C-alpha positions as CSV (number, residue, x, y, z in Angstrom):
1,M,39.2,-7.4,-25.0
2,K,41.9,-8.7,-24.1
3,V,41.8,-11.9,-21.6
4,K,44.5,-12.7,-19.0
5,V,45.1,-16.4,-17.7
6,K,46.6,-16.9,-14.4
7,H,47.8,-20.7,-13.1
8,I,47.9,-20.6,-9.1
9,K,48.5,-23.6,-7.8
10,C,47.5,-26.2,-10.7
11,D,49.2,-29.1,-11.6
12,M,48.8,-28.3,-15.6
13,S,51.0,-29.7,-18.6
14,E,51.7,-27.8,-21.8
15,K,49.2,-29.4,-23.6
16,D,46.7,-28.8,-20.8
17,R,47.3,-25.2,-21.0
18,E,47.4,-25.5,-24.6
19,L,44.0,-27.0,-25.1
20,M,42.6,-24.2,-22.5
21,N,44.1,-21.8,-24.6
22,N,42.2,-23.1,-27.8
23,F,38.8,-22.9,-26.0
24,I,39.5,-19.6,-24.3
25,K,40.1,-18.6,-28.4
26,F,37.0,-20.3,-29.4
27,L,34.8,-18.6,-26.6
28,Q,36.2,-15.5,-27.8
29,K,34.9,-16.3,-31.1
30,K,31.5,-17.6,-30.3
31,H,30.6,-15.2,-28.0
32,P,32.7,-12.0,-27.9
33,L,32.8,-9.6,-24.5
34,K,33.2,-5.7,-23.9
35,D,35.9,-5.7,-21.6
36,D,39.2,-7.3,-20.7
37,I,38.7,-10.1,-18.7
38,T,41.4,-12.2,-16.0
39,I,41.1,-16.0,-16.2
40,I,42.3,-17.5,-12.9
41,F,43.1,-21.4,-12.9
42,T,43.4,-22.7,-9.1
43,G,43.8,-25.8,-7.7
44,E,42.5,-24.5,-4.5
45,R,39.0,-23.2,-3.7
46,Y,38.1,-19.7,-2.8
47,G,35.7,-18.6,-0.3
48,T,32.3,-20.5,-1.0
49,M,32.8,-21.3,-4.5
50,S,32.2,-25.2,-6.0
51,S,33.8,-25.4,-9.6
52,G,34.3,-22.0,-10.2
53,S,32.9,-17.9,-9.5
54,R,33.1,-14.4,-11.4
55,T,33.6,-11.3,-9.1
56,K,32.7,-7.9,-10.5
57,D,36.2,-7.2,-11.5
58,S,35.3,-9.5,-14.4
59,E,38.0,-12.3,-12.6
60,L,37.1,-15.8,-13.7
61,K,38.2,-18.1,-11.3
62,I,38.3,-22.0,-12.2
63,L,38.7,-25.0,-9.8
64,T,41.0,-27.6,-11.6
65,K,42.3,-30.1,-8.7
66,G,40.5,-33.7,-9.4
67,R,38.7,-32.5,-12.6
68,M,38.9,-33.6,-16.2
69,N,39.4,-31.0,-18.6
70,R,36.0,-30.9,-20.2
71,D,34.5,-30.5,-17.1
72,I,36.6,-27.5,-16.0
73,A,36.1,-26.1,-19.6
74,R,32.4,-26.0,-18.9
75,T,32.7,-24.6,-16.0
76,L,34.6,-22.0,-18.0
77,A,32.4,-21.6,-20.3
78,H,29.6,-21.0,-17.7
79,E,31.3,-18.6,-16.0
80,W,32.2,-16.6,-19.0
81,I,28.4,-16.9,-20.1
82,H,27.6,-15.2,-17.2
83,E,30.3,-12.2,-17.5
84,K,28.3,-11.6,-21.1
85,Q,25.1,-11.6,-19.3
86,I,26.1,-9.3,-16.6
87,N,28.7,-6.9,-18.1
88,L,27.6,-6.7,-21.9
89,Q,23.8,-7.4,-22.1
90,G,23.1,-5.7,-18.8
91,K,21.1,-8.5,-17.2
92,K,20.7,-8.4,-13.0
93,P,22.7,-11.2,-11.2
94,G,20.2,-13.8,-9.9
95,Q,20.7,-16.6,-6.8
96,D,23.7,-18.8,-7.4
97,I,21.6,-22.0,-8.6
98,G,18.4,-21.8,-10.2
99,G,16.8,-19.0,-11.9
100,P,16.8,-17.8,-15.9
101,L,20.4,-16.5,-16.0
102,E,21.9,-19.7,-14.5
103,D,19.8,-22.0,-16.7
104,E,20.9,-19.8,-19.9
105,A,24.3,-20.4,-18.7
106,N,24.2,-24.2,-18.5
107,A,22.6,-24.9,-21.5
108,K,25.0,-22.3,-23.4
109,A,27.8,-23.7,-21.7
110,G,27.0,-27.2,-22.8
111,S,26.1,-26.7,-25.9
112,L,29.7,-25.1,-26.5
113,I,31.4,-28.1,-25.3
114,K,29.6,-30.1,-27.8
115,Q,30.4,-27.9,-30.9
116,F,34.0,-27.7,-29.9
117,E,34.5,-31.3,-29.7
118,K,32.8,-31.4,-33.0
119,D,34.7,-28.7,-34.5
120,N,38.2,-30.4,-32.8
121,P,37.9,-34.1,-32.5
122,D,41.8,-34.6,-32.2
123,K,41.2,-33.2,-28.8
124,E,38.3,-35.5,-27.7
125,E,41.1,-37.8,-25.8
126,M,42.8,-34.4,-23.7
127,M,39.5,-32.9,-22.7
128,Y,38.9,-36.1,-21.0
129,E,42.3,-36.1,-19.1
130,S,42.1,-35.0,-15.8
131,F,44.7,-32.3,-14.8
132,N,46.4,-34.2,-11.9
133,K,46.0,-37.5,-13.6
134,K,43.7,-38.9,-11.2
135,I,43.1,-41.7,-13.3
136,K,46.3,-42.9,-14.7
137,L,47.4,-42.5,-11.1
138,L,45.4,-44.7,-9.2
139,N,46.8,-47.3,-7.1
140,E,48.3,-50.3,-9.2
141,Q,46.2,-52.3,-6.4
142,I,42.8,-51.2,-7.4
143,L,41.4,-53.5,-9.7
144,L,41.2,-52.7,-13.3
145,T,37.4,-52.9,-13.1
146,E,36.9,-50.5,-10.5
147,K,39.3,-47.9,-12.5
148,E,36.8,-48.7,-15.5
149,E,34.1,-47.6,-13.0
150,I,35.8,-44.7,-11.5
151,K,36.4,-43.3,-14.7
152,N,33.1,-44.1,-16.5
153,N,31.3,-42.0,-13.3
154,L,33.7,-39.1,-14.4
155,L,32.4,-39.7,-18.0
156,L,28.7,-39.5,-17.1
157,E,29.1,-36.4,-15.0
158,M,30.3,-34.6,-18.2
159,K,27.7,-35.9,-20.5
160,K,24.3,-34.9,-18.5
161,I,21.6,-33.5,-20.4
162,G,21.3,-30.2,-19.9
163,I,18.1,-27.4,-19.6
164,E,16.4,-25.7,-22.4
165,K,16.0,-21.8,-21.8
166,L,12.4,-21.0,-21.7
167,P,12.3,-18.4,-24.9
168,Y,9.5,-16.4,-23.2
169,A,8.5,-14.9,-19.8
170,Y,5.8,-17.5,-18.3
171,S,3.0,-14.8,-18.8
172,A,3.6,-14.5,-22.6
173,L,1.3,-17.0,-23.6
174,N,-1.3,-15.8,-20.6
175,K,-4.0,-15.9,-23.6
176,F,-3.2,-19.6,-24.3
177,V,-2.1,-20.9,-20.8
178,G,-1.6,-18.7,-17.6
179,T,1.3,-18.0,-15.7
180,E,1.2,-20.1,-12.9
181,T,0.7,-23.3,-15.2
182,M,3.7,-22.3,-17.4
183,N,5.8,-21.8,-14.2
184,I,4.6,-24.9,-12.8
185,H,4.7,-27.1,-16.3
186,Y,8.3,-25.6,-16.9
187,N,10.3,-25.5,-13.4
188,K,8.5,-28.5,-11.9
189,H,7.9,-30.9,-14.6
190,Y,10.4,-30.2,-17.6
191,K,12.6,-29.7,-15.1
192,G,11.7,-32.5,-13.0
193,Y,12.4,-35.4,-16.6
194,V,16.0,-33.8,-16.9
195,K,16.8,-34.4,-13.2
196,K,15.2,-38.1,-13.5
197,L,16.5,-38.8,-16.8
198,N,20.3,-37.9,-15.9
199,K,19.7,-39.7,-12.5
200,A,18.6,-43.1,-15.2
201,L,21.3,-42.5,-17.2
202,S,23.7,-42.5,-14.4
203,N,23.6,-45.9,-14.3
204,T,23.6,-47.4,-17.8
205,T,26.7,-48.1,-19.7
206,L,25.1,-47.4,-22.7
207,K,26.9,-44.9,-25.2
208,Y,25.1,-41.7,-26.6
209,E,26.0,-38.5,-28.0
210,D,23.1,-36.2,-27.2
211,L,19.2,-36.3,-26.3
212,E,18.4,-36.5,-29.6
213,D,21.0,-39.5,-30.1
214,I,19.0,-41.3,-26.9
215,I,15.1,-41.2,-28.4
216,K,15.9,-42.3,-31.6
217,S,17.9,-45.5,-30.2
218,I,15.5,-45.6,-27.1
219,S,14.9,-49.4,-27.2
220,K,18.6,-49.6,-26.5
221,F,17.5,-48.6,-22.9
222,D,15.0,-48.9,-19.7
223,T,11.7,-47.6,-19.2
224,S,13.1,-44.9,-16.7
225,V,15.2,-43.0,-19.8
226,R,12.4,-43.7,-22.0
227,N,9.7,-41.9,-19.7
228,N,12.3,-38.9,-18.7
229,A,14.1,-38.3,-22.2
230,G,10.8,-38.6,-23.6
231,G,9.5,-36.2,-21.4
232,A,12.8,-33.7,-21.7
233,F,13.0,-34.0,-25.5
234,N,9.3,-33.2,-26.2
235,H,9.0,-30.1,-23.4
236,A,12.6,-29.0,-25.2
237,L,10.6,-29.2,-28.5
238,F,7.1,-27.7,-27.1
239,W,8.6,-24.8,-25.7
240,K,10.2,-23.6,-29.0
241,M,7.1,-24.4,-30.7
242,L,4.6,-22.0,-29.3
243,S,4.9,-18.2,-30.0
244,P,3.2,-15.3,-27.9
245,K,1.8,-13.3,-30.8
246,K,-0.2,-15.1,-33.1
247,Q,2.0,-16.0,-36.5
248,I,0.2,-17.2,-40.2
249,P,1.8,-20.4,-41.4
250,K,4.1,-19.3,-44.2
251,G,7.4,-20.8,-45.9
252,E,8.0,-24.6,-47.2
253,I,5.9,-26.0,-44.5
254,F,3.0,-24.1,-45.4
255,E,3.4,-25.0,-49.1
256,K,3.8,-28.5,-48.3
257,I,0.9,-28.5,-46.2
258,T,-0.9,-27.0,-48.6
259,K,0.1,-29.6,-51.1
260,Q,-0.8,-32.3,-49.3
261,Y,-3.7,-31.7,-47.4
262,G,-5.1,-29.0,-49.7
263,N,-5.4,-26.2,-47.1
264,I,-4.4,-25.4,-43.5
265,K,-8.0,-26.2,-42.1
266,K,-8.0,-29.6,-43.5
267,M,-4.9,-30.0,-41.5
268,K,-5.8,-28.6,-38.3
269,D,-9.2,-30.4,-38.9
270,E,-7.5,-34.1,-38.7
271,F,-4.8,-32.8,-36.3
272,N,-8.1,-31.6,-33.6
273,E,-9.4,-34.9,-34.3
274,V,-6.3,-37.3,-33.7
275,A,-5.7,-35.1,-30.3
276,K,-9.3,-35.4,-29.2
277,E,-9.4,-38.9,-29.4
278,R,-6.0,-39.5,-27.3
279,F,-7.4,-41.5,-24.4
280,G,-5.3,-40.2,-21.2
281,S,-2.3,-38.7,-21.1
282,G,0.0,-38.2,-24.3
283,W,0.7,-36.4,-27.3
284,V,-0.8,-35.2,-30.7
285,W,1.9,-34.2,-33.7
286,L,2.6,-33.3,-36.9
287,V,5.7,-35.6,-38.4
288,L,8.1,-35.7,-41.4
289,T,8.0,-39.3,-42.4
290,K,11.2,-41.0,-43.9
291,T,9.7,-40.8,-47.4
292,N,9.5,-37.0,-46.6
293,R,5.8,-37.0,-46.4
294,L,3.8,-35.6,-43.5
295,K,1.9,-37.3,-41.0
296,I,-0.8,-36.7,-37.8
297,M,0.0,-39.1,-35.3
298,S,-0.5,-39.4,-31.4
299,T,1.9,-41.1,-28.5
300,P,0.9,-42.2,-25.2
301,N,2.8,-40.7,-22.5
302,Q,6.1,-39.2,-23.1
303,D,6.6,-41.3,-26.1
304,N,7.3,-39.6,-29.8
305,P,7.8,-40.7,-33.1
306,L,11.3,-40.0,-33.6
307,M,11.3,-43.4,-30.9
308,N,12.6,-46.0,-32.8
309,I,9.9,-48.2,-31.0
310,I,7.2,-46.3,-32.6
311,K,5.6,-47.7,-35.9
312,D,5.7,-45.8,-39.2
313,G,7.3,-42.4,-37.0
314,G,9.1,-39.8,-38.0
315,Y,10.3,-36.2,-37.4
316,P,8.1,-34.2,-35.4
317,L,7.6,-30.5,-36.7
318,L,4.4,-29.5,-34.4
319,G,3.2,-31.5,-31.0
320,L,0.9,-30.5,-28.5
321,D,0.8,-31.9,-25.1
322,L,-2.1,-33.6,-23.9
323,W,-0.9,-34.1,-20.3
324,E,-3.2,-32.6,-17.8
325,H,-0.7,-30.7,-16.1
326,A,-0.1,-28.7,-19.4
327,Y,-3.7,-26.9,-18.9
328,Y,-6.0,-28.1,-16.4
329,L,-5.6,-25.2,-14.2
330,R,-7.4,-22.7,-17.0
331,Y,-9.2,-25.3,-18.9
332,R,-10.8,-28.1,-15.8
333,N,-12.7,-30.5,-18.3
334,K,-12.4,-28.3,-21.6
335,R,-9.9,-30.0,-23.1
336,D,-11.3,-29.2,-26.7
337,E,-11.2,-25.4,-25.9
338,Y,-7.2,-25.7,-25.2
339,I,-6.7,-27.6,-28.6
340,K,-8.6,-25.1,-30.4
341,N,-6.5,-22.5,-28.6
342,F,-3.1,-23.9,-29.9
343,W,-3.5,-22.9,-32.9
344,N,-3.4,-19.5,-31.8
345,H,0.2,-19.7,-30.8
346,I,2.1,-21.5,-33.1
347,N,5.9,-20.4,-33.8
348,W,5.4,-21.0,-37.7
349,D,8.6,-20.1,-38.1
350,F,10.0,-22.3,-35.9
351,V,8.1,-25.4,-37.9
352,N,9.3,-24.2,-41.2
353,D,12.9,-23.8,-40.1
354,L,12.6,-27.5,-38.7
355,F,10.7,-29.1,-41.8
356,V,13.2,-26.9,-43.6
357,S,16.6,-28.5,-42.0
358,K,15.2,-32.3,-41.7
359,S,13.9,-32.1,-45.5
360,R,17.1,-31.1,-46.8
361,K,18.5,-33.5,-44.1
362,K,16.6,-36.6,-45.4
363,L,17.6,-35.5,-48.9
364,S,21.2,-35.2,-48.7
365,E,21.3,-38.3,-46.5
366,S,19.7,-40.4,-49.6
367,I,22.6,-38.1,-52.1
368,A,25.0,-39.4,-49.8
369,R,24.0,-42.8,-49.4
370,L,24.0,-42.6,-53.5
371,I,27.7,-41.6,-53.6
372,V,28.9,-43.8,-50.9
373,E,27.3,-47.1,-52.2
374,N,27.9,-46.5,-55.7
375,E,30.9,-48.2,-56.0
376,E,31.0,-47.7,-60.0
377,L,30.8,-44.3,-59.5
378,D,34.2,-42.1,-61.1
379,P,36.3,-40.6,-58.0
380,D,36.0,-37.3,-59.9
381,I,32.4,-37.4,-59.9
382,K,32.6,-38.0,-56.2
383,K,34.4,-35.5,-55.8
384,I,31.9,-33.0,-57.8
385,M,29.0,-34.2,-56.2
386,S,30.3,-33.6,-52.7
387,R,31.5,-29.8,-53.7
388,E,28.1,-29.2,-55.5
389,L,25.3,-31.0,-53.3
390,Q,24.6,-27.6,-51.5
391,K,21.0,-26.4,-50.9
392,I,20.7,-22.3,-51.2
393,R,18.9,-21.2,-48.0
394,L,16.7,-18.2,-47.4
395,I,18.4,-15.6,-44.9
396,P,16.0,-15.7,-42.5
397,L,14.5,-12.0,-41.2
398,D,14.6,-13.0,-37.1
399,A,17.5,-11.1,-35.9
400,E,19.8,-13.5,-34.6
401,A,19.6,-15.9,-37.4
402,A,19.7,-13.3,-39.9
403,A,22.5,-11.8,-38.1
404,E,24.2,-15.1,-38.4
405,A,23.7,-16.2,-41.8
406,I,25.0,-13.0,-43.2
407,N,28.3,-12.9,-41.1
408,N,28.7,-16.4,-42.5
409,I,28.1,-15.8,-46.2
410,I,30.1,-12.3,-45.9
411,S,33.3,-14.2,-43.9
412,A,33.3,-16.5,-47.1
413,E,32.8,-13.7,-50.2
414,I,35.6,-11.8,-48.5
415,E,37.7,-15.4,-48.1
416,R,36.9,-15.7,-51.8
417,G,38.4,-12.1,-52.4
418,T,34.7,-11.5,-54.4
419,I,33.9,-8.5,-52.0
420,N,36.9,-5.9,-50.4
421,F,35.6,-5.2,-46.8
422,N,36.9,-4.6,-43.7
423,R,33.6,-5.0,-41.9
424,T,33.9,-1.3,-40.6
425,L,30.8,1.1,-40.3
426,Q,32.3,3.6,-42.9
427,E,32.8,1.1,-45.4
428,L,29.4,-0.5,-44.8
429,M,28.1,2.7,-46.4
430,S,29.7,2.0,-50.0
431,L,28.8,-1.6,-49.7
432,D,28.1,-3.2,-53.2
433,L,26.9,-6.7,-53.1
434,N,26.7,-7.4,-57.0
435,N,29.9,-9.0,-57.2
436,V,29.5,-11.5,-54.7
437,S,29.3,-14.8,-56.1
438,E,26.4,-16.6,-57.9
439,R,24.7,-18.6,-55.1
440,S,25.1,-15.1,-52.8
441,R,23.4,-13.3,-55.5
442,Y,20.3,-15.0,-55.4
443,R,20.4,-15.0,-51.6
444,F,20.7,-11.3,-51.1
445,N,18.3,-10.4,-53.6
446,N,15.9,-12.4,-52.0
447,Y,16.5,-11.3,-48.7
448,F,16.0,-7.6,-49.8
449,Q,12.5,-8.3,-51.5
450,R,11.6,-10.1,-48.4
451,F,13.1,-7.5,-46.2
452,V,11.5,-4.3,-47.5
453,K,8.4,-5.7,-47.0
454,S,9.0,-7.0,-43.6
455,K,7.1,-5.3,-40.5
456,T,9.0,-6.9,-37.7
457,R,9.8,-3.3,-36.1
458,G,13.5,-3.2,-36.9
459,F,14.5,-6.2,-35.4
460,D,15.5,-7.3,-39.1
461,F,17.8,-4.6,-39.7
462,E,19.4,-5.0,-36.4
463,G,20.3,-8.4,-37.4
464,M,21.5,-7.0,-40.9
465,V,23.6,-4.7,-39.7
466,T,25.0,-6.9,-36.7
467,G,25.6,-9.8,-39.7
468,F,27.4,-7.0,-42.1
469,L,29.8,-5.7,-39.1
470,D,30.7,-9.2,-37.2
471,G,28.9,-7.3,-34.2
472,T,26.8,-8.7,-31.3
473,L,23.0,-8.0,-30.9
474,A,21.8,-6.4,-27.7
475,T,19.3,-9.1,-26.1
476,S,17.6,-6.9,-23.8
477,L,15.3,-5.0,-25.1
478,S,16.1,-2.3,-22.2
479,S,19.4,-1.8,-23.9
480,P,20.2,2.0,-25.3
481,F,21.9,0.8,-27.6
482,D,20.7,-2.2,-30.4
483,V,24.6,-3.6,-31.9
484,L,27.8,-3.9,-30.7
485,T,30.5,-3.7,-33.1
486,K,33.5,-5.8,-33.4
487,N,35.4,-2.4,-33.1
488,G,33.2,-1.1,-29.8
489,D,30.6,1.1,-31.4
490,K,27.6,1.3,-29.5
491,L,24.9,1.7,-32.5
492,S,21.1,2.3,-32.2
493,C,19.7,1.3,-35.3
494,K,16.4,2.2,-36.5
495,I,14.9,1.3,-39.6
496,I,12.5,4.1,-41.4
497,R,9.5,2.6,-43.8
498,N,7.8,5.8,-44.5
499,T,8.6,9.4,-44.0
500,G,5.5,9.7,-41.3
501,E,7.3,7.5,-39.0
502,R,9.6,9.0,-36.2
503,I,12.8,7.6,-35.4
504,S,12.9,6.5,-31.9
505,L,16.1,6.2,-30.0
506,K,15.2,5.0,-26.8
507,S,12.8,5.1,-23.6
508,I,13.8,7.7,-20.9
509,R,11.2,7.4,-18.0
510,K,13.4,5.6,-15.7
511,S,16.3,7.4,-17.1
512,V,14.7,10.6,-16.6
513,G,13.5,9.7,-12.5
514,E,17.4,8.7,-11.8
515,F,18.9,11.5,-13.7
516,V,16.4,14.0,-11.2
517,S,17.0,12.4,-7.8
518,R,20.4,13.0,-8.7
519,Y,19.9,16.7,-9.2
520,N,21.7,19.0,-5.9
521,G,20.9,22.7,-7.2
522,S,18.3,24.5,-5.5
523,Q,15.1,23.0,-3.6
524,E,12.9,25.2,-5.9
525,N,14.4,24.1,-9.4
526,K,14.5,20.5,-7.9
527,N,10.8,20.4,-7.3
528,K,10.4,22.3,-10.4
529,L,12.2,19.1,-12.0
530,I,10.1,17.1,-10.6
531,E,7.2,18.8,-11.7
532,L,7.9,18.7,-15.6
533,S,9.0,15.7,-15.4
534,Q,5.7,14.1,-15.0
535,Y,4.9,15.0,-18.5
536,P,5.7,13.3,-21.6
537,N,7.8,16.0,-23.2
538,F,9.8,16.4,-20.1
539,L,12.9,17.0,-22.0
540,E,11.0,19.1,-24.6
541,L,10.0,21.7,-21.7
542,L,13.5,21.8,-20.7
543,L,14.8,22.9,-23.9
544,K,12.4,25.7,-23.8
545,S,12.5,26.7,-20.0
546,E,13.5,30.6,-19.5
547,N,15.3,29.2,-16.5
548,Q,18.8,29.3,-17.3
549,D,19.6,26.5,-14.9
550,L,16.9,24.2,-16.2
551,K,17.7,24.9,-19.2
552,N,21.3,23.7,-18.6
553,Q,19.8,20.5,-17.2
554,A,18.4,19.8,-20.5
555,E,21.9,19.3,-21.6
556,D,23.1,17.6,-18.7
557,L,19.9,15.2,-19.2
558,L,21.4,14.5,-23.2
559,N,24.4,13.5,-22.2
560,F,23.1,11.3,-19.1
561,L,20.7,9.8,-21.6
562,L,22.8,9.0,-24.5
563,T,26.2,7.4,-22.2
564,D,25.9,4.2,-23.3
565,I,25.6,5.1,-27.2
566,T,28.1,5.8,-30.1
567,G,25.7,7.3,-32.6
568,L,22.4,6.3,-34.6
569,L,22.4,4.6,-37.8
570,V,19.3,4.9,-39.2
571,G,18.4,2.7,-42.5
572,V,15.5,3.3,-45.4
573,P,14.3,0.6,-47.9
574,N,14.7,2.0,-51.6
575,Q,13.5,-0.8,-53.5
576,Q,14.0,1.4,-57.1
577,N,17.7,1.4,-56.3
578,M,17.8,-2.1,-54.6
579,S,19.5,-0.8,-51.8
580,V,19.2,0.0,-47.8
581,D,20.2,4.2,-47.8
582,L,22.1,4.7,-44.4
583,Y,22.3,8.2,-42.3
584,Y,24.7,7.7,-39.4
585,Y,24.8,10.4,-36.9
586,D,27.3,10.9,-33.9
587,K,26.4,11.2,-30.5
588,N,27.2,15.0,-30.9
589,R,25.3,15.7,-33.8
590,I,22.4,13.7,-32.0
591,I,22.4,16.1,-29.4
592,E,22.6,19.2,-31.7
593,L,19.5,18.0,-33.6
594,I,17.6,17.2,-30.6
595,K,17.9,21.0,-29.6
596,T,16.9,22.5,-32.9
597,P,13.3,23.1,-32.8
598,N,10.6,21.1,-34.3
599,L,12.6,18.2,-34.5
600,L,12.1,16.6,-31.4
601,K,8.8,14.8,-31.2
602,S,7.1,13.5,-27.4
603,G,5.0,10.8,-26.7
604,R,1.4,11.2,-25.5
605,T,2.0,9.8,-21.7
606,R,4.3,9.4,-19.0
607,E,5.0,6.1,-19.4
608,A,5.7,7.0,-23.0
609,Q,8.5,9.4,-22.6
610,T,11.2,8.5,-25.5
611,I,13.5,10.7,-27.4
612,S,12.2,10.4,-30.9
613,L,13.2,12.6,-33.7
614,S,11.2,13.6,-36.9
615,T,12.4,12.0,-40.2
616,K,13.3,15.9,-41.4
617,V,16.8,14.9,-39.8
618,L,17.3,13.0,-42.8
619,K,17.5,16.0,-45.1
620,M,20.1,17.6,-42.5
621,D,23.6,16.9,-42.0
622,K,25.0,13.5,-41.1
623,T,27.6,12.5,-39.8
624,M,28.1,9.8,-42.6
625,V,26.0,8.8,-45.3
626,G,25.8,6.0,-48.1
627,A,24.0,2.7,-48.9
628,I,24.2,-1.3,-48.9
629,K,23.6,-2.4,-52.5
630,F,22.0,-5.7,-52.8
631,P,21.9,-7.4,-56.6
632,N,19.3,-7.2,-58.8
633,V,18.4,-10.4,-60.4
634,T,16.1,-9.7,-63.3
635,V,12.5,-12.3,-64.0
636,D,14.7,-13.6,-66.7
637,Q,17.5,-14.7,-64.9
638,Y,15.4,-16.1,-62.4
639,R,13.4,-18.0,-64.4
640,E,17.2,-19.8,-66.1
641,F,18.2,-20.0,-62.4
642,L,15.4,-21.8,-61.1
643,V,13.7,-23.9,-64.2
644,G,16.7,-24.5,-66.1
645,D,16.9,-25.7,-69.7
646,E,16.9,-28.9,-71.7
647,K,20.7,-29.7,-70.8
648,T,18.9,-29.5,-67.3
649,K,15.7,-31.5,-67.6
650,E,18.1,-34.0,-68.5
651,V,20.3,-34.2,-65.9
652,V,16.9,-34.3,-63.6
653,S,16.1,-36.8,-65.5
654,L,19.2,-38.9,-65.1
655,F,18.9,-38.6,-61.1
656,N,15.2,-39.6,-61.0
657,S,16.7,-43.2,-63.1
658,L,19.3,-43.0,-60.8
659,G,17.3,-42.7,-57.7
660,E,14.8,-45.4,-58.7
661,R,17.6,-48.2,-58.9
662,Y,18.8,-46.9,-54.9
663,G,15.2,-46.7,-53.8
664,V,14.7,-42.8,-53.4
665,P,12.3,-42.1,-56.2
666,R,11.8,-38.0,-57.5
667,L,15.9,-38.0,-56.6
668,G,16.5,-35.6,-59.3
669,D,13.2,-33.4,-58.9
670,N,14.2,-33.0,-55.1
671,I,17.9,-31.6,-55.8
672,P,17.9,-27.7,-56.0
673,Q,17.7,-26.9,-59.1
674,D,21.3,-24.4,-59.0
675,I,23.0,-27.8,-58.3
676,I,21.3,-29.4,-61.5
677,R,22.8,-26.3,-63.2
678,D,26.1,-26.5,-62.4
679,L,26.5,-30.6,-63.1
680,S,24.3,-30.4,-66.5
681,K,27.2,-27.6,-67.4
682,N,30.0,-30.7,-67.0
683,E,30.1,-33.1,-69.9
684,R,32.0,-35.7,-68.1
685,F,29.5,-35.9,-65.6
686,K,26.7,-36.5,-67.7
687,F,28.9,-39.3,-69.7
688,D,29.8,-40.9,-66.5
689,L,25.8,-40.7,-65.1
690,K,24.4,-42.0,-68.2
691,R,26.9,-44.9,-67.5
692,L,25.5,-45.7,-64.3
693,V,21.7,-45.4,-65.2
694,I,21.9,-46.5,-69.2
695,P,22.2,-50.4,-68.9
696,K,24.9,-52.0,-71.0
697,S,23.4,-53.4,-74.1
């Protein structure tokens, strides 16, 4: 895609333009679009636009007059996300203000601005500079205090807390709480807290970075900020802690709960009792304390354990809203039943990720403190520790998270020169991961073992392909393709875990109706088409029809149905060979296969009208065939990697002693074993570490 930038009646300096060009490149990297777009920076409004707008022709118009660069960049990010929603993801435009598309654009725009500022600290001053230098050119007669007030008002406007998008439909949790409850809870209560919080923050001169920063330092703020910041933060977490489908506790959080409580049931029982004991409104929490222990506690009103006014708190990993507005429409006065049903709708994947990130952060903060505070530490050791203290993180199976993780690893390996991979589909067919760096070998091996056993309906395969090809996932379930590659290929990606499965390309019921309505042949044939379209095997009936005109329609229908895909990529996990075997069919080959007798499979109902093929196609001609080869790590190698030897035990012991001195118990036991292994090979490091730990005689 190409971006064309125009400036119409706007007073932009060269530095302003350079800043916006950098931000546009940042947007292209974070959210690539499908088609070319035009960005118009304008000094005057068009029509009814307020600060920005987009047209059907992919023109983004951004108002610059009297606005700071940060404000303008946020508007640009907002309209950019709308462009992606509508033209790439196929979402339907909603109302101008409010609605899910608007909420998502608001949330992502705010997040993008913060990330850009974090990545580019040198541009902070430019971000807060007005295009027309309004602040600097205020009349000399205006008092300095008035100038400062104007500046602060503009800064506060830019730092408003955004609204988190609800990660599922209002009806998705219907077995737990009803649609009406979720609608009111999200749109009235949660959005109300955010709105009131921003109003309260507009009256404060206190500095803050984001919502979590406010929560952690809540004692500095007044009661209004405390109540509404708590409501905004608690609910933003709560939405993510819930899942429409029942999940089983697993991962490091499961191990932690089992180790500390004995089993999950004991933890649930204590959680339930604490929830029942909360009188009136409030929350109950599973918390990770500062000492890396789990703790169950409750807080009144909208307080939470992260607030610095809460004694012996910590980071909330799991929480349940005990306010009546969260459950009363369904449960009335039966709050115990609401608490009981909560356990069937927990997003344990999110809770585990939260636990992993926060527990590792606590560890890294402790180690960082050791490094910074220890004046005796040799400068060379500081460099080694800064470089080596990195945790091997598991590649998740969730599509979006897996795509991001794999993309980051592959980008790093390409930069290191361990693999030669241009991120094309053709090269994916012969990708060998055995030569990646040591840490990446273990990550990919572990990922493959879990991928083989995964049952996530192929979303994990889509994430894998997206990550390797540096592509974009189709976010709409109704999208005909699953992955958009950086080369513009639209791939339908399917995983086959046993030969009895079907290869389903897409649902065609709606498309069939549209195709039939467009038919302009004889009325007799149209009536026949309408009649046949009621059957689940509609496409098969057309292909076998003795009516030549109807048979010809089958060919036209196939081209119509497959308009928005480039080809089909089928993956078959091969545990024996440590590979995912790949079979690629371009669109022309797909049409030939569908027309081949006995390969097309039909659903049982009209609602189940799909294009599905028998796995027999895997034995027929393909456009391309190959495999992704994953690293094969033996049990002995894992044992050496994870358990270590006498040298690693010595380093663990030294770190434990060092930790005791600085108030970090069992520091060595908590440092990842791969890091310990690296450090144990450095004799100079061990010598200096001993010098720090062993008292001088």
